[in-house]
Every structure is written in structure tokens, then in C-alpha cells.
C-alpha positions as CSV (number, residue, x, y, z in Angstrom):
1,M,77.8,61.4,132.1
2,G,79.9,58.6,130.5
3,T,82.3,56.9,132.5
4,V,86.1,57.3,131.9
5,E,88.4,54.2,131.2
6,K,91.3,53.9,133.7
7,G,94.4,55.7,132.5
8,T,92.6,57.9,130.0
9,K,91.6,61.6,130.6
10,P,88.2,63.1,129.7
11,L,88.5,65.5,126.9
12,Y,87.9,68.5,128.9
13,E,91.1,67.7,130.9
14,E,93.4,67.3,128.0
15,E,95.8,69.7,127.4
16,I,95.7,71.2,123.8
17,G,99.0,72.9,122.8
18,V,97.7,76.2,121.1
19,E,100.2,78.7,120.2
20,L,98.7,82.4,120.1
21,L,100.4,84.5,117.3
22,E,100.5,88.1,118.4
23,E,101.7,90.6,115.8
24,D,103.2,93.4,117.4
25,V,101.8,96.3,115.5
26,D,103.2,99.9,116.2
27,L,100.0,101.7,115.7
28,R,100.4,105.3,115.0
29,E,98.3,108.3,114.3
30,L,98.2,110.7,111.2
31,V,97.5,114.1,112.5
32,V,96.7,117.1,110.3
33,F,97.6,120.4,111.7
34,N,96.0,123.7,111.3
35,D,97.4,126.7,109.3
36,D,96.3,130.2,108.0
37,I,96.9,129.2,104.5
38,N,94.5,126.5,103.4
39,T,90.6,126.7,103.1
40,F,88.0,124.6,104.8
41,E,87.2,123.6,101.4
42,H,90.7,122.5,100.2
43,V,91.2,120.6,103.5
44,I,87.7,118.8,103.3
45,H,88.3,117.8,99.6
46,T,91.8,116.5,100.3
47,L,90.7,114.3,103.2
48,I,88.0,113.0,100.8
49,R,90.4,112.4,98.0
50,V,93.4,111.1,99.9
51,C,92.0,109.4,103.0
52,K,88.8,108.4,101.5
53,H,86.6,110.0,104.2
54,T,83.0,110.6,103.8
55,V,81.9,114.2,103.4
56,E,80.8,114.2,107.1
57,Q,84.1,112.8,108.5
58,A,86.0,115.2,106.4
59,E,84.0,118.3,107.5
60,Q,84.4,116.9,111.3
61,C,88.1,116.7,111.1
62,T,88.4,120.2,109.6
63,W,86.4,121.8,112.2
64,L,88.7,119.9,114.8
65,I,91.6,121.1,113.0
66,H,90.5,124.6,113.0
67,H,89.2,124.8,116.6
68,K,91.9,122.4,118.4
69,G,94.8,123.1,116.0
70,K,95.2,119.5,115.1
71,C,93.0,116.3,114.6
72,T,94.0,112.6,114.1
73,V,92.7,111.6,110.5
74,K,93.5,108.0,110.3
75,S,95.4,105.5,112.6
76,G,97.6,102.4,111.7
77,S,101.1,101.4,111.0
78,Y,103.7,103.7,109.8
79,E,103.8,101.9,106.6
80,E,100.0,102.2,106.0
81,L,99.9,105.7,107.0
82,K,102.9,107.1,104.9
83,P,101.0,107.3,101.7
84,F,98.2,109.2,103.2
85,R,100.7,111.6,104.9
86,D,102.5,112.1,101.5
87,G,99.3,112.9,99.8
88,I,98.1,115.5,102.4
89,C,101.4,117.0,102.5
90,E,101.5,117.2,98.7
91,A,98.3,119.3,98.8
92,G,100.3,121.7,100.7
93,I,98.5,120.7,104.1
94,D,100.8,120.1,107.2
95,A,100.4,116.3,108.4
96,K,102.7,114.1,110.6
97,I,102.8,110.5,111.7
98,L,103.0,110.5,115.4
């Protein structure tokens, strides 16, 4: 360990002013709801086309929608989710940003 000259601080004792930038992001969920109108195939194809889900993701979400009545298919800010919600709703499927 080296010596420290009088009147100076070792580097590890220096205070460094670092300001952390925190972005307040209001995370929301895009939830798709079950209905008695749309087929499994239609919901699966819509999730693949609109949300860019894999086949496996879309199938799992569709089964959850069927058995639990709803499923979160994407998370993000309202602005990020709005185009996805609009695309799902345009396909005749009930979806809301919560």
C-alpha cells in the first residue's frame, strides 16, 4: 500500500457525484379475454401476426385465455402496447391495456 500525501484523500475515499437517471415507466399489461365467438386458430394466428409470438407462445396464451378467461399477452408502456391492442381488437378479439 502506498503512502498518502498530507492533505489528499486516497481514491477510494473520494466522493464522486454520480446522478442516477431513473425513468419512471408505468408498466401495463395487454390482456386478451375469452369469448364464445373466436376459434382457437384465429386467436393463435392473431397473436402470432400482431404480437409476434412464437407458435408455442400463442398456443399457451390461447389455452390460458380459454381456461382462465384471460391472459396477459404482452407487458410494456401504454404507448408500446396500444398498436398491439388495436391490432388484436381489429381482428375481433377483446383486449384491454390494464
